[in-house]
N, CA, C and O atoms as a Maestro MAE file, in Angstrom:
{
 s_m_m2io_version
 :::
 2.0.0
}

f_m_ct {
 s_m_title
 :::
 protein
 m_atom[344] {
  # First column is atom index #
  i_m_mmod_type
  r_m_x_coord
  r_m_y_coord
  r_m_z_coord
  i_m_residue_number
  s_m_chain_name
  s_m_pdb_residue_name
  s_m_pdb_atom_name
  i_m_atomic_number
  :::
  1 25 140.776 71.426 119.731 1 A "UNK " " N  " 7
  2 3 140.129 70.327 120.429 1 A "UNK " " CA " 6
  3 2 138.968 69.792 119.589 1 A "UNK " " C  " 6
  4 15 138.239 70.575 118.981 1 A "UNK " " O  " 8
  5 25 138.795 68.515 119.549 2 A "UNK " " N  " 7
  6 3 137.747 67.870 118.765 2 A "UNK " " CA " 6
  7 2 136.444 67.847 119.560 2 A "UNK " " C  " 6
  8 15 136.414 67.432 120.719 2 A "UNK " " O  " 8
  9 25 135.384 68.295 118.924 3 A "UNK " " N  " 7
  10 3 134.056 68.329 119.536 3 A "UNK " " CA " 6
  11 2 133.320 67.027 119.188 3 A "UNK " " C  " 6
  12 15 132.820 66.877 118.073 3 A "UNK " " O  " 8
  13 25 133.256 66.098 120.132 4 A "UNK " " N  " 7
  14 3 132.666 64.791 119.855 4 A "UNK " " CA " 6
  15 2 131.142 64.813 119.776 4 A "UNK " " C  " 6
  16 15 130.536 63.810 119.398 4 A "UNK " " O  " 8
  17 25 130.513 65.928 120.123 5 A "UNK " " N  " 7
  18 3 129.059 66.027 120.057 5 A "UNK " " CA " 6
  19 2 128.645 66.948 118.916 5 A "UNK " " C  " 6
  20 15 127.635 67.644 119.009 5 A "UNK " " O  " 8
  21 25 129.421 66.951 117.848 6 A "UNK " " N  " 7
  22 3 129.219 67.949 116.809 6 A "UNK " " CA " 6
  23 2 128.265 67.533 115.704 6 A "UNK " " C  " 6
  24 15 127.914 68.363 114.865 6 A "UNK " " O  " 8
  25 25 127.837 66.292 115.671 7 A "UNK " " N  " 7
  26 3 127.069 65.839 114.524 7 A "UNK " " CA " 6
  27 2 125.578 66.148 114.625 7 A "UNK " " C  " 6
  28 15 124.744 65.321 114.256 7 A "UNK " " O  " 8
  29 25 125.244 67.327 115.120 8 A "UNK " " N  " 7
  30 3 123.861 67.750 115.240 8 A "UNK " " CA " 6
  31 2 123.444 68.523 113.984 8 A "UNK " " C  " 6
  32 15 122.327 68.350 113.496 8 A "UNK " " O  " 8
  33 25 124.320 69.361 113.467 9 A "UNK " " N  " 7
  34 3 124.049 70.125 112.262 9 A "UNK " " CA " 6
  35 2 124.249 69.266 111.020 9 A "UNK " " C  " 6
  36 15 125.025 68.311 111.031 9 A "UNK " " O  " 8
  37 25 123.558 69.608 109.977 10 A "UNK " " N  " 7
  38 3 123.758 68.924 108.701 10 A "UNK " " CA " 6
  39 2 124.957 69.549 107.988 10 A "UNK " " C  " 6
  40 15 125.042 70.770 107.856 10 A "UNK " " O  " 8
  41 25 125.878 68.706 107.533 11 A "UNK " " N  " 7
  42 3 127.046 69.216 106.821 11 A "UNK " " CA " 6
  43 2 126.642 69.712 105.435 11 A "UNK " " C  " 6
  44 15 125.766 69.124 104.800 11 A "UNK " " O  " 8
  45 25 127.270 70.781 104.961 12 A "UNK " " N  " 7
  46 3 126.944 71.315 103.631 12 A "UNK " " CA " 6
  47 2 127.655 70.543 102.518 12 A "UNK " " C  " 6
  48 15 128.560 71.067 101.868 12 A "UNK " " O  " 8
  49 25 127.240 69.299 102.307 13 A "UNK " " N  " 7
  50 3 127.832 68.455 101.266 13 A "UNK " " CA " 6
  51 2 126.818 68.258 100.146 13 A "UNK " " C  " 6
  52 15 125.637 68.566 100.302 13 A "UNK " " O  " 8
  53 25 127.290 67.746 99.023 14 A "UNK " " N  " 7
  54 3 126.419 67.499 97.872 14 A "UNK " " CA " 6
  55 2 125.318 66.512 98.255 14 A "UNK " " C  " 6
  56 15 125.526 65.621 99.078 14 A "UNK " " O  " 8
  57 25 124.158 66.682 97.652 15 A "UNK " " N  " 7
  58 3 122.992 65.847 97.980 15 A "UNK " " CA " 6
  59 2 123.193 64.367 97.674 15 A "UNK " " C  " 6
  60 15 122.476 63.527 98.218 15 A "UNK " " O  " 8
  61 25 124.152 64.031 96.815 16 A "UNK " " N  " 7
  62 3 124.405 62.623 96.492 16 A "UNK " " CA " 6
  63 2 125.260 61.922 97.546 16 A "UNK " " C  " 6
  64 15 125.470 60.711 97.469 16 A "UNK " " O  " 8
  65 25 125.751 62.670 98.523 17 A "UNK " " N  " 7
  66 3 126.611 62.122 99.576 17 A "UNK " " CA " 6
  67 2 125.784 61.921 100.844 17 A "UNK " " C  " 6
  68 15 125.109 62.838 101.311 17 A "UNK " " O  " 8
  69 25 125.847 60.709 101.392 18 A "UNK " " N  " 7
  70 3 125.210 60.413 102.673 18 A "UNK " " CA " 6
  71 2 126.277 60.515 103.761 18 A "UNK " " C  " 6
  72 15 127.305 59.842 103.699 18 A "UNK " " O  " 8
  73 25 126.023 61.355 104.745 19 A "UNK " " N  " 7
  74 3 126.940 61.491 105.878 19 A "UNK " " CA " 6
  75 2 126.417 60.608 107.003 19 A "UNK " " C  " 6
  76 15 125.331 60.845 107.530 19 A "UNK " " O  " 8
  77 25 127.195 59.583 107.371 20 A "UNK " " N  " 7
  78 3 126.784 58.674 108.437 20 A "UNK " " CA " 6
  79 2 127.131 59.230 109.810 20 A "UNK " " C  " 6
  80 15 126.397 59.024 110.776 20 A "UNK " " O  " 8
  81 25 128.244 59.930 109.889 21 A "UNK " " N  " 7
  82 3 128.687 60.522 111.154 21 A "UNK " " CA " 6
  83 2 129.772 61.531 110.833 21 A "UNK " " C  " 6
  84 15 130.431 61.431 109.798 21 A "UNK " " O  " 8
  85 25 129.959 62.497 111.710 22 A "UNK " " N  " 7
  86 3 131.064 63.437 111.526 22 A "UNK " " CA " 6
  87 2 131.470 64.043 112.861 22 A "UNK " " C  " 6
  88 15 130.737 63.996 113.848 22 A "UNK " " O  " 8
  89 25 132.659 64.609 112.847 23 A "UNK " " N  " 7
  90 3 133.184 65.322 114.009 23 A "UNK " " CA " 6
  91 2 133.750 66.649 113.517 23 A "UNK " " C  " 6
  92 15 134.576 66.676 112.605 23 A "UNK " " O  " 8
  93 25 133.306 67.745 114.120 24 A "UNK " " N  " 7
  94 3 133.873 69.050 113.796 24 A "UNK " " CA " 6
  95 2 135.299 69.137 114.307 24 A "UNK " " C  " 6
  96 15 135.588 68.736 115.435 24 A "UNK " " O  " 8
  97 25 136.186 69.657 113.482 25 A "UNK " " N  " 7
  98 3 137.524 69.993 113.953 25 A "UNK " " CA " 6
  99 2 137.520 71.415 114.493 25 A "UNK " " C  " 6
  100 15 138.109 71.696 115.537 25 A "UNK " " O  " 8
  101 25 136.847 72.313 113.768 26 A "UNK " " N  " 7
  102 3 136.630 73.674 114.242 26 A "UNK " " CA " 6
  103 2 135.537 74.317 113.393 26 A "UNK " " C  " 6
  104 15 135.277 73.902 112.264 26 A "UNK " " O  " 8
  105 25 134.910 75.335 113.963 27 A "UNK " " N  " 7
  106 3 133.916 76.105 113.225 27 A "UNK " " CA " 6
  107 2 133.896 77.515 113.775 27 A "UNK " " C  " 6
  108 15 133.697 77.731 114.970 27 A "UNK " " O  " 8
  109 25 134.107 78.474 112.882 28 A "UNK " " N  " 7
  110 3 134.011 79.890 113.226 28 A "UNK " " CA " 6
  111 2 132.940 80.503 112.320 28 A "UNK " " C  " 6
  112 15 132.271 79.794 111.569 28 A "UNK " " O  " 8
  113 25 132.790 81.815 112.399 29 A "UNK " " N  " 7
  114 3 131.834 82.479 111.515 29 A "UNK " " CA " 6
  115 2 132.245 82.366 110.050 29 A "UNK " " C  " 6
  116 15 131.397 82.395 109.158 29 A "UNK " " O  " 8
  117 25 133.560 82.235 109.802 30 A "UNK " " N  " 7
  118 3 134.062 82.241 108.427 30 A "UNK " " CA " 6
  119 2 134.547 80.876 107.928 30 A "UNK " " C  " 6
  120 15 134.459 80.604 106.730 30 A "UNK " " O  " 8
  121 25 135.051 80.016 108.808 31 A "UNK " " N  " 7
  122 3 135.633 78.733 108.405 31 A "UNK " " CA " 6
  123 2 135.026 77.582 109.189 31 A "UNK " " C  " 6
  124 15 134.635 77.736 110.346 31 A "UNK " " O  " 8
  125 25 134.951 76.416 108.536 32 A "UNK " " N  " 7
  126 3 134.408 75.207 109.159 32 A "UNK " " CA " 6
  127 2 135.192 74.030 108.611 32 A "UNK " " C  " 6
  128 15 135.363 73.905 107.398 32 A "UNK " " O  " 8
  129 25 135.668 73.165 109.497 33 A "UNK " " N  " 7
  130 3 136.369 71.947 109.086 33 A "UNK " " CA " 6
  131 2 135.803 70.769 109.876 33 A "UNK " " C  " 6
  132 15 135.502 70.883 111.064 33 A "UNK " " O  " 8
  133 25 135.664 69.626 109.184 34 A "UNK " " N  " 7
  134 3 135.109 68.434 109.812 34 A "UNK " " CA " 6
  135 2 135.667 67.187 109.144 34 A "UNK " " C  " 6
  136 15 136.070 67.205 107.982 34 A "UNK " " O  " 8
  137 25 135.678 66.101 109.915 35 A "UNK " " N  " 7
  138 3 136.002 64.782 109.387 35 A "UNK " " CA " 6
  139 2 134.694 64.007 109.362 35 A "UNK " " C  " 6
  140 15 133.980 63.949 110.363 35 A "UNK " " O  " 8
  141 25 134.378 63.404 108.199 36 A "UNK " " N  " 7
  142 3 133.076 62.758 108.042 36 A "UNK " " CA " 6
  143 2 133.209 61.350 107.472 36 A "UNK " " C  " 6
  144 15 134.037 61.087 106.600 36 A "UNK " " O  " 8
  145 25 132.371 60.453 107.989 37 A "UNK " " N  " 7
  146 3 132.209 59.131 107.406 37 A "UNK " " CA " 6
  147 2 131.077 59.260 106.392 37 A "UNK " " C  " 6
  148 15 129.918 59.454 106.760 37 A "UNK " " O  " 8
  149 25 131.428 59.148 105.109 38 A "UNK " " N  " 7
  150 3 130.478 59.406 104.027 38 A "UNK " " CA " 6
  151 2 130.277 58.174 103.157 38 A "UNK " " C  " 6
  152 15 131.081 57.241 103.152 38 A "UNK " " O  " 8
  153 25 129.183 58.208 102.430 39 A "UNK " " N  " 7
  154 3 128.928 57.165 101.444 39 A "UNK " " CA " 6
  155 2 128.381 57.819 100.184 39 A "UNK " " C  " 6
  156 15 127.461 58.635 100.235 39 A "UNK " " O  " 8
  157 25 128.961 57.448 99.063 40 A "UNK " " N  " 7
  158 3 128.444 57.905 97.778 40 A "UNK " " CA " 6
  159 2 128.711 56.833 96.739 40 A "UNK " " C  " 6
  160 15 129.767 56.200 96.738 40 A "UNK " " O  " 8
  161 25 127.743 56.635 95.854 41 A "UNK " " N  " 7
  162 3 127.837 55.626 94.802 41 A "UNK " " CA " 6
  163 2 128.170 54.246 95.364 41 A "UNK " " C  " 6
  164 15 128.900 53.475 94.742 41 A "UNK " " O  " 8
  165 25 127.621 53.937 96.565 42 A "UNK " " N  " 7
  166 3 127.805 52.627 97.171 42 A "UNK " " CA " 6
  167 2 129.136 52.408 97.855 42 A "UNK " " C  " 6
  168 15 129.417 51.295 98.300 42 A "UNK " " O  " 8
  169 25 129.965 53.437 97.954 43 A "UNK " " N  " 7
  170 3 131.276 53.297 98.602 43 A "UNK " " CA " 6
  171 2 131.373 54.222 99.810 43 A "UNK " " C  " 6
  172 15 130.915 55.364 99.776 43 A "UNK " " O  " 8
  173 25 131.967 53.713 100.860 44 A "UNK " " N  " 7
  174 3 132.198 54.517 102.061 44 A "UNK " " CA " 6
  175 2 133.643 55.004 102.068 44 A "UNK " " C  " 6
  176 15 134.547 54.329 101.576 44 A "UNK " " O  " 8
  177 25 133.837 56.182 102.633 45 A "UNK " " N  " 7
  178 3 135.177 56.720 102.839 45 A "UNK " " CA " 6
  179 2 135.138 57.711 103.991 45 A "UNK " " C  " 6
  180 15 134.072 58.110 104.458 45 A "UNK " " O  " 8
  181 25 136.301 58.089 104.425 46 A "UNK " " N  " 7
  182 3 136.440 59.152 105.419 46 A "UNK " " CA " 6
  183 2 136.886 60.383 104.643 46 A "UNK " " C  " 6
  184 15 137.850 60.322 103.881 46 A "UNK " " O  " 8
  185 25 136.198 61.489 104.830 47 A "UNK " " N  " 7
  186 3 136.545 62.713 104.125 47 A "UNK " " CA " 6
  187 2 136.833 63.826 105.112 47 A "UNK " " C  " 6
  188 15 136.126 63.999 106.105 47 A "UNK " " O  " 8
  189 25 137.872 64.566 104.824 48 A "UNK " " N  " 7
  190 3 138.221 65.758 105.589 48 A "UNK " " CA " 6
  191 2 137.777 66.954 104.751 48 A "UNK " " C  " 6
  192 15 138.276 67.170 103.646 48 A "UNK " " O  " 8
  193 25 136.837 67.725 105.287 49 A "UNK " " N  " 7
  194 3 136.280 68.867 104.572 49 A "UNK " " CA " 6
  195 2 136.721 70.173 105.223 49 A "UNK " " C  " 6
  196 15 136.978 70.248 106.424 49 A "UNK " " O  " 8
  197 25 136.798 71.199 104.374 50 A "UNK " " N  " 7
  198 3 136.962 72.566 104.857 50 A "UNK " " CA " 6
  199 2 136.063 73.455 104.000 50 A "UNK " " C  " 6
  200 15 136.124 73.418 102.771 50 A "UNK " " O  " 8
  201 25 135.223 74.259 104.672 51 A "UNK " " N  " 7
  202 3 134.331 75.171 103.980 51 A "UNK " " CA " 6
  203 2 134.634 76.598 104.412 51 A "UNK " " C  " 6
  204 15 135.161 76.846 105.497 51 A "UNK " " O  " 8
  205 25 134.286 77.524 103.530 52 A "UNK " " N  " 7
  206 3 134.396 78.940 103.844 52 A "UNK " " CA " 6
  207 2 133.011 79.555 103.707 52 A "UNK " " C  " 6
  208 15 132.291 79.281 102.746 52 A "UNK " " O  " 8
  209 25 132.648 80.382 104.669 53 A "UNK " " N  " 7
  210 3 131.362 81.059 104.633 53 A "UNK " " CA " 6
  211 2 131.509 82.307 103.767 53 A "UNK " " C  " 6
  212 15 132.201 83.260 104.126 53 A "UNK " " O  " 8
  213 25 130.840 82.271 102.623 54 A "UNK " " N  " 7
  214 3 130.875 83.404 101.695 54 A "UNK " " CA " 6
  215 2 129.468 83.950 101.535 54 A "UNK " " C  " 6
  216 15 128.584 83.292 100.987 54 A "UNK " " O  " 8
  217 25 129.283 85.155 102.020 55 A "UNK " " N  " 7
  218 3 127.995 85.846 101.916 55 A "UNK " " CA " 6
  219 2 126.851 85.028 102.509 55 A "UNK " " C  " 6
  220 15 125.753 84.985 101.953 55 A "UNK " " O  " 8
  221 25 127.119 84.378 103.644 56 A "UNK " " N  " 7
  222 3 126.091 83.633 104.367 56 A "UNK " " CA " 6
  223 2 125.871 82.207 103.912 56 A "UNK " " C  " 6
  224 15 124.952 81.543 104.390 56 A "UNK " " O  " 8
  225 25 126.701 81.719 102.993 57 A "UNK " " N  " 7
  226 3 126.551 80.358 102.482 57 A "UNK " " CA " 6
  227 2 127.887 79.625 102.576 57 A "UNK " " C  " 6
  228 15 128.933 80.175 102.229 57 A "UNK " " O  " 8
  229 25 127.841 78.374 103.049 58 A "UNK " " N  " 7
  230 3 129.064 77.579 103.178 58 A "UNK " " CA " 6
  231 2 129.441 76.997 101.820 58 A "UNK " " C  " 6
  232 15 128.657 76.279 101.200 58 A "UNK " " O  " 8
  233 25 130.650 77.316 101.367 59 A "UNK " " N  " 7
  234 3 131.186 76.814 100.101 59 A "UNK " " CA " 6
  235 2 132.401 75.948 100.393 59 A "UNK " " C  " 6
  236 15 133.278 76.335 101.166 59 A "UNK " " O  " 8
  237 25 132.451 74.768 99.768 60 A "UNK " " N  " 7
  238 3 133.575 73.867 100.009 60 A "UNK " " CA " 6
  239 2 134.862 74.490 99.480 60 A "UNK " " C  " 6
  240 15 134.954 74.891 98.319 60 A "UNK " " O  " 8
  241 25 135.841 74.557 100.361 61 A "UNK " " N  " 7
  242 3 137.155 75.080 100.006 61 A "UNK " " CA " 6
  243 2 138.094 73.933 99.640 61 A "UNK " " C  " 6
  244 15 138.882 74.038 98.699 61 A "UNK " " O  " 8
  245 25 138.001 72.832 100.396 62 A "UNK " " N  " 7
  246 3 138.835 71.670 100.097 62 A "UNK " " CA " 6
  247 2 138.196 70.400 100.655 62 A "UNK " " C  " 6
  248 15 137.381 70.428 101.577 62 A "UNK " " O  " 8
  249 25 138.607 69.289 100.050 63 A "UNK " " N  " 7
  250 3 138.110 67.977 100.477 63 A "UNK " " CA " 6
  251 2 139.219 66.965 100.238 63 A "UNK " " C  " 6
  252 15 139.861 66.963 99.188 63 A "UNK " " O  " 8
  253 25 139.433 66.111 101.218 64 A "UNK " " N  " 7
  254 3 140.443 65.062 101.108 64 A "UNK " " CA " 6
  255 2 139.784 63.752 101.504 64 A "UNK " " C  " 6
  256 15 139.245 63.635 102.604 64 A "UNK " " O  " 8
  257 25 139.824 62.766 100.615 65 A "UNK " " N  " 7
  258 3 139.229 61.460 100.899 65 A "UNK " " CA " 6
  259 2 140.305 60.480 101.335 65 A "UNK " " C  " 6
  260 15 141.402 60.448 100.777 65 A "UNK " " O  " 8
  261 25 139.975 59.686 102.335 66 A "UNK " " N  " 7
  262 3 140.817 58.570 102.762 66 A "UNK " " CA " 6
  263 2 139.986 57.320 102.508 66 A "UNK " " C  " 6
  264 15 138.951 57.111 103.141 66 A "UNK " " O  " 8
  265 25 140.448 56.495 101.580 67 A "UNK " " N  " 7
  266 3 139.632 55.384 101.097 67 A "UNK " " CA " 6
  267 2 139.816 54.082 101.861 67 A "UNK " " C  " 6
  268 15 138.930 53.228 101.857 67 A "UNK " " O  " 8
  269 25 140.976 53.923 102.526 68 A "UNK " " N  " 7
  270 3 141.215 52.660 103.236 68 A "UNK " " CA " 6
  271 2 142.292 52.845 104.299 68 A "UNK " " C  " 6
  272 15 142.928 53.896 104.379 68 A "UNK " " O  " 8
  273 25 142.486 51.830 105.099 69 A "UNK " " N  " 7
  274 3 143.431 51.900 106.211 69 A "UNK " " CA " 6
  275 2 144.871 52.078 105.738 69 A "UNK " " C  " 6
  276 15 145.638 52.813 106.359 69 A "UNK " " O  " 8
  277 25 145.242 51.416 104.651 70 A "UNK " " N  " 7
  278 3 146.613 51.529 104.135 70 A "UNK " " CA " 6
  279 2 146.916 52.976 103.732 70 A "UNK " " C  " 6
  280 15 147.998 53.492 104.012 70 A "UNK " " O  " 8
  281 25 145.965 53.611 103.082 71 A "UNK " " N  " 7
  282 3 146.149 55.010 102.687 71 A "UNK " " CA " 6
  283 2 146.298 55.901 103.927 71 A "UNK " " C  " 6
  284 15 147.159 56.780 103.970 71 A "UNK " " O  " 8
  285 25 145.443 55.662 104.939 72 A "UNK " " N  " 7
  286 3 145.537 56.433 106.175 72 A "UNK " " CA " 6
  287 2 146.893 56.238 106.852 72 A "UNK " " C  " 6
  288 15 147.507 57.210 107.293 72 A "UNK " " O  " 8
  289 25 147.363 55.004 106.937 73 A "UNK " " N  " 7
  290 3 148.644 54.741 107.593 73 A "UNK " " CA " 6
  291 2 149.795 55.431 106.875 73 A "UNK " " C  " 6
  292 15 150.724 55.914 107.522 73 A "UNK " " O  " 8
  293 25 149.746 55.483 105.560 74 A "UNK " " N  " 7
  294 3 150.791 56.177 104.805 74 A "UNK " " CA " 6
  295 2 150.785 57.672 105.132 74 A "UNK " " C  " 6
  296 15 151.839 58.267 105.358 74 A "UNK " " O  " 8
  297 25 149.607 58.267 105.157 75 A "UNK " " N  " 7
  298 3 149.486 59.692 105.497 75 A "UNK " " CA " 6
  299 2 149.938 59.928 106.924 75 A "UNK " " C  " 6
  300 15 150.704 60.854 107.191 75 A "UNK " " O  " 8
  301 25 149.468 59.097 107.840 76 A "UNK " " N  " 7
  302 3 149.791 59.228 109.265 76 A "UNK " " CA " 6
  303 2 151.295 59.142 109.498 76 A "UNK " " C  " 6
  304 15 151.849 59.928 110.267 76 A "UNK " " O  " 8
  305 25 151.956 58.199 108.845 77 A "UNK " " N  " 7
  306 3 153.399 58.032 109.025 77 A "UNK " " CA " 6
  307 2 154.169 59.260 108.552 77 A "UNK " " C  " 6
  308 15 155.110 59.696 109.215 77 A "UNK " " O  " 8
  309 25 153.779 59.814 107.420 78 A "UNK " " N  " 7
  310 3 154.464 61.006 106.912 78 A "UNK " " CA " 6
  311 2 154.260 62.188 107.846 78 A "UNK " " C  " 6
  312 15 155.209 62.910 108.151 78 A "UNK " " O  " 8
  313 25 153.029 62.391 108.302 79 A "UNK " " N  " 7
  314 3 152.741 63.508 109.207 79 A "UNK " " CA " 6
  315 2 153.506 63.348 110.516 79 A "UNK " " C  " 6
  316 15 154.070 64.320 111.019 79 A "UNK " " O  " 8
  317 25 153.535 62.143 111.075 80 A "UNK " " N  " 7
  318 3 154.262 61.924 112.326 80 A "UNK " " CA " 6
  319 2 155.754 62.201 112.164 80 A "UNK " " C  " 6
  320 15 156.377 62.768 113.063 80 A "UNK " " O  " 8
  321 25 156.335 61.808 111.028 81 A "UNK " " N  " 7
  322 3 157.745 62.108 110.779 81 A "UNK " " CA " 6
  323 2 157.985 63.617 110.676 81 A "UNK " " C  " 6
  324 15 158.989 64.123 111.178 81 A "UNK " " O  " 8
  325 25 157.085 64.318 110.039 82 A "UNK " " N  " 7
  326 3 157.221 65.774 109.919 82 A "UNK " " CA " 6
  327 2 157.064 66.466 111.276 82 A "UNK " " C  " 6
  328 15 157.731 67.462 111.558 82 A "UNK " " O  " 8
  329 25 156.175 65.924 112.110 83 A "UNK " " N  " 7
  330 3 155.962 66.523 113.437 83 A "UNK " " CA " 6
  331 2 157.215 66.486 114.294 83 A "UNK " " C  " 6
  332 15 157.374 67.308 115.196 83 A "UNK " " O  " 8
  333 25 158.096 65.552 114.025 84 A "UNK " " N  " 7
  334 3 159.351 65.472 114.764 84 A "UNK " " CA " 6
  335 2 160.220 66.702 114.547 84 A "UNK " " C  " 6
  336 15 161.108 66.982 115.352 84 A "UNK " " O  " 8
  337 25 159.975 67.439 113.467 85 A "UNK " " N  " 7
  338 3 160.761 68.620 113.145 85 A "UNK " " CA " 6
  339 2 160.147 69.927 113.634 85 A "UNK " " C  " 6
  340 15 160.661 71.010 113.355 85 A "UNK " " O  " 8
  341 25 159.056 69.813 114.357 86 A "UNK " " N  " 7
  342 3 158.409 71.040 114.886 86 A "UNK " " CA " 6
  343 2 158.955 71.334 116.277 86 A "UNK " " C  " 6
  344 15 158.551 72.313 116.905 86 A "UNK " " O  " 8
  :::
 }
 m_bond[343] {
  # First column is bond index #
  i_m_from
  i_m_to
  i_m_order
  :::
  1 1 2 1
  2 2 3 1
  3 3 4 2
  4 3 5 1
  5 5 6 1
  6 6 7 1
  7 7 8 2
  8 7 9 1
  9 9 10 1
  10 10 11 1
  11 11 12 2
  12 11 13 1
  13 13 14 1
  14 14 15 1
  15 15 16 2
  16 15 17 1
  17 17 18 1
  18 18 19 1
  19 19 20 2
  20 19 21 1
  21 21 22 1
  22 22 23 1
  23 23 24 2
  24 23 25 1
  25 25 26 1
  26 26 27 1
  27 27 28 2
  28 27 29 1
  29 29 30 1
  30 30 31 1
  31 31 32 2
  32 31 33 1
  33 33 34 1
  34 34 35 1
  35 35 36 2
  36 35 37 1
  37 37 38 1
  38 38 39 1
  39 39 40 2
  40 39 41 1
  41 41 42 1
  42 42 43 1
  43 43 44 2
  44 43 45 1
  45 45 46 1
  46 46 47 1
  47 47 48 2
  48 47 49 1
  49 49 50 1
  50 50 51 1
  51 51 52 2
  52 51 53 1
  53 53 54 1
  54 54 55 1
  55 55 56 2
  56 55 57 1
  57 57 58 1
  58 58 59 1
  59 59 60 2
  60 59 61 1
  61 61 62 1
  62 62 63 1
  63 63 64 2
  64 63 65 1
  65 65 66 1
  66 66 67 1
  67 67 68 2
  68 67 69 1
  69 69 70 1
  70 70 71 1
  71 71 72 2
  72 71 73 1
  73 73 74 1
  74 74 75 1
  75 75 76 2
  76 75 77 1
  77 77 78 1
  78 78 79 1
  79 79 80 2
  80 79 81 1
  81 81 82 1
  82 82 83 1
  83 83 84 2
  84 83 85 1
  85 85 86 1
  86 86 87 1
  87 87 88 2
  88 87 89 1
  89 89 90 1
  90 90 91 1
  91 91 92 2
  92 91 93 1
  93 93 94 1
  94 94 95 1
  95 95 96 2
  96 95 97 1
  97 97 98 1
  98 98 99 1
  99 99 100 2
  100 99 101 1
  101 101 102 1
  102 102 103 1
  103 103 104 2
  104 103 105 1
  105 105 106 1
  106 106 107 1
  107 107 108 2
  108 107 109 1
  109 109 110 1
  110 110 111 1
  111 111 112 2
  112 111 113 1
  113 113 114 1
  114 114 115 1
  115 115 116 2
  116 115 117 1
  117 117 118 1
  118 118 119 1
  119 119 120 2
  120 119 121 1
  121 121 122 1
  122 122 123 1
  123 123 124 2
  124 123 125 1
  125 125 126 1
  126 126 127 1
  127 127 128 2
  128 127 129 1
  129 129 130 1
  130 130 131 1
  131 131 132 2
  132 131 133 1
  133 133 134 1
  134 134 135 1
  135 135 136 2
  136 135 137 1
  137 137 138 1
  138 138 139 1
  139 139 140 2
  140 139 141 1
  141 141 142 1
  142 142 143 1
  143 143 144 2
  144 143 145 1
  145 145 146 1
  146 146 147 1
  147 147 148 2
  148 147 149 1
  149 149 150 1
  150 150 151 1
  151 151 152 2
  152 151 153 1
  153 153 154 1
  154 154 155 1
  155 155 156 2
  156 155 157 1
  157 157 158 1
  158 158 159 1
  159 159 160 2
  160 159 161 1
  161 161 162 1
  162 162 163 1
  163 163 164 2
  164 163 165 1
  165 165 166 1
  166 166 167 1
  167 167 168 2
  168 167 169 1
  169 169 170 1
  170 170 171 1
  171 171 172 2
  172 171 173 1
  173 173 174 1
  174 174 175 1
  175 175 176 2
  176 175 177 1
  177 177 178 1
  178 178 179 1
  179 179 180 2
  180 179 181 1
  181 181 182 1
  182 182 183 1
  183 183 184 2
  184 183 185 1
  185 185 186 1
  186 186 187 1
  187 187 188 2
  188 187 189 1
  189 189 190 1
  190 190 191 1
  191 191 192 2
  192 191 193 1
  193 193 194 1
  194 194 195 1
  195 195 196 2
  196 195 197 1
  197 197 198 1
  198 198 199 1
  199 199 200 2
  200 199 201 1
  201 201 202 1
  202 202 203 1
  203 203 204 2
  204 203 205 1
  205 205 206 1
  206 206 207 1
  207 207 208 2
  208 207 209 1
  209 209 210 1
  210 210 211 1
  211 211 212 2
  212 211 213 1
  213 213 214 1
  214 214 215 1
  215 215 216 2
  216 215 217 1
  217 217 218 1
  218 218 219 1
  219 219 220 2
  220 219 221 1
  221 221 222 1
  222 222 223 1
  223 223 224 2
  224 223 225 1
  225 225 226 1
  226 226 227 1
  227 227 228 2
  228 227 229 1
  229 229 230 1
  230 230 231 1
  231 231 232 2
  232 231 233 1
  233 233 234 1
  234 234 235 1
  235 235 236 2
  236 235 237 1
  237 237 238 1
  238 238 239 1
  239 239 240 2
  240 239 241 1
  241 241 242 1
  242 242 243 1
  243 243 244 2
  244 243 245 1
  245 245 246 1
  246 246 247 1
  247 247 248 2
  248 247 249 1
  249 249 250 1
  250 250 251 1
  251 251 252 2
  252 251 253 1
  253 253 254 1
  254 254 255 1
  255 255 256 2
  256 255 257 1
  257 257 258 1
  258 258 259 1
  259 259 260 2
  260 259 261 1
  261 261 262 1
  262 262 263 1
  263 263 264 2
  264 263 265 1
  265 265 266 1
  266 266 267 1
  267 267 268 2
  268 267 269 1
  269 269 270 1
  270 270 271 1
  271 271 272 2
  272 271 273 1
  273 273 274 1
  274 274 275 1
  275 275 276 2
  276 275 277 1
  277 277 278 1
  278 278 279 1
  279 279 280 2
  280 279 281 1
  281 281 282 1
  282 282 283 1
  283 283 284 2
  284 283 285 1
  285 285 286 1
  286 286 287 1
  287 287 288 2
  288 287 289 1
  289 289 290 1
  290 290 291 1
  291 291 292 2
  292 291 293 1
  293 293 294 1
  294 294 295 1
  295 295 296 2
  296 295 297 1
  297 297 298 1
  298 298 299 1
  299 299 300 2
  300 299 301 1
  301 301 302 1
  302 302 303 1
  303 303 304 2
  304 303 305 1
  305 305 306 1
  306 306 307 1
  307 307 308 2
  308 307 309 1
  309 309 310 1
  310 310 311 1
  311 311 312 2
  312 311 313 1
  313 313 314 1
  314 314 315 1
  315 315 316 2
  316 315 317 1
  317 317 318 1
  318 318 319 1
  319 319 320 2
  320 319 321 1
  321 321 322 1
  322 322 323 1
  323 323 324 2
  324 323 325 1
  325 325 326 1
  326 326 327 1
  327 327 328 2
  328 327 329 1
  329 329 330 1
  330 330 331 1
  331 331 332 2
  332 331 333 1
  333 333 334 1
  334 334 335 1
  335 335 336 2
  336 335 337 1
  337 337 338 1
  338 338 339 1
  339 339 340 2
  340 339 341 1
  341 341 342 1
  342 342 343 1
  343 343 344 2
  :::
 }
}
């Protein structure tokens, strides 16, 4: 379930990235995933992050950027087609 009131904590992203808003997908003691509206170098994008807590510090495990609506629609269409097989 998506936590719509999750943007209270600061996300552990690089200092050059401005996070305008985010929504947690999940957060446990060991793993954290969020979708964030970010800006860096004058460009905005939507990023899907996953971090792992290693020795008390959140380290980025993966990051996926979605740069525009066309890219999102392509991803969405493929995922929806795959979901038909579950």
